Structures are given as C-alpha cells and as structure tokens.
N, C-alpha and C positions, 0 to 999 in steps of 0.2 A: 482480432487484429491480425497482423501479418507475422506474428512471432513464430508460428509453425513454419512458414515459408522461409524465414531467415535461418532458423535452426536447421531445417532439413536441407536446404540448398547450399547455404554458405558455410555452415558448421558441421555438415554431414551427420546430423542426428537422425536416427530412424524414427518412424512414426510411433513405435512402441516406447522408445526412449522419450520422445516428446510428450506422450501421454503420462508417463511417470513424472517427468519434470513439471508438467502443468498441474498434475495432481498434488505434488509436493508444494508448489507455490500456492495452490488453493487452500491446502490444509494450514499453511502458515498464517492465514487470515484468522484462524480460531484463537491463537494466543494474542493476536492484536485486538480482538474483540474483548477478551478478558482484561487485557491491559487498559483498554479504553474505559471499561466499566470501573475498574479500580481507580484510575486517574480521576475520572469524573466524580466519583464518590469522595475521594480523599482530598482533592485539590480544587474541586469546583469546575464548572463547565468552561468558563472563560480561560482559566489557567491551563486546562487541558487542551483547549483549542490553540493557545499560544505555543505550548510545548509541541503539539503535533505539527504546527506550522514550521517551527524551527527544525524539527526532526525531518520533515519533508524537504526543507531546503538543503540540509546536510546530505540527504539521500540523493537529491538532484545533483549535487556536487560529486558524489560518488559515481553516479551514472555518467557524468561528463568525463571523469577520470578513467572510468572503465572503457568508455568509447574511444578516448584518446590513446590510451596506453595498452589496453588489453582487449582490443576489438575482436580478436580471434579466439578468445577464451570463453568456452561455454560455461565453465564454472564461475567465472566472474559475473557473467550475465545472470546465471541462476541465483548467485548470492545476492546481487543487487535487487533482483525481483522479489526474493524472499524477504529481504529487509523492507522493501516497499510494501509488501503484503502485510507485514506485521505493523508497520507505522501508519498505514492509511486509515484503519479504523480509529486510531487515536485522534486523527484529524477530522474524520467524517462524522463521527457520532456527536461531538460537541457542536460541530458546524450545523448539523441538522437540528439540534435542539435550539441553538441560537437563531436559526432561520425561522423555525416554527413558532417560537415564543410570541412574536408580535401578531402572528396570524391566529392565535388562540381565541382572542375576542371576536374576530371576524367569523370564525367557524361556529362559535357558540350562538351567535345571533342569526345565522343563516337557517 
C-alpha cells in the first residue's frame, strides 16, 4: 500500500525506520494468531467471529480518532496498526471457517 510513502514523505521516517516499523507490525500478527486459536477453541467459531467484529469496529473508531486528532503522530499510527494486526486474525480465522463450512460438501463431491 502507500504506507511507506506517507511515513517517509509526510512524517519524515527513513526507509530503515520504515522497515523496522513494518517488521514490528508484521510480528504483531503472531500473538493475534495465537489469540484467534484460543478464542475459537474456548468460545467457538461464531462467538469468536462476533468478538472479532466488535474489536475491529472499535479499532476503526480508534483509526478515525487518530486521523482526526493525531494525524501527525507516527507513534499513534504505529499503535493503531499494531492493534489492528493483533485483532485481524481473531476476525479472519473464524470468518474463513464459517465461509468454508458450506463448501465442504461441494469439494468432497468434486
């Protein structure tokens, strides 16, 4: 996406700093995957999906607040992106299971 362009040109982040930031955001997905697995096993797929949806809506609200009040802060952008990276697997894993479940019979007959 254009995150590198925004960080480098508007927020004066160097390419090395962007690489570190992007790596940290990517690593933040790992706890999200563990969290998604634990939620799905403990609460079930549908409840995990609902919890992930609510968490993503709250994160969207945080993104809006960050854009409205802290648009020049690199740290707020990084924090919201890391929160998003942790929450996204909690939403995506159950969504993929719920999407693939009806297709299971179709794939077995093919």
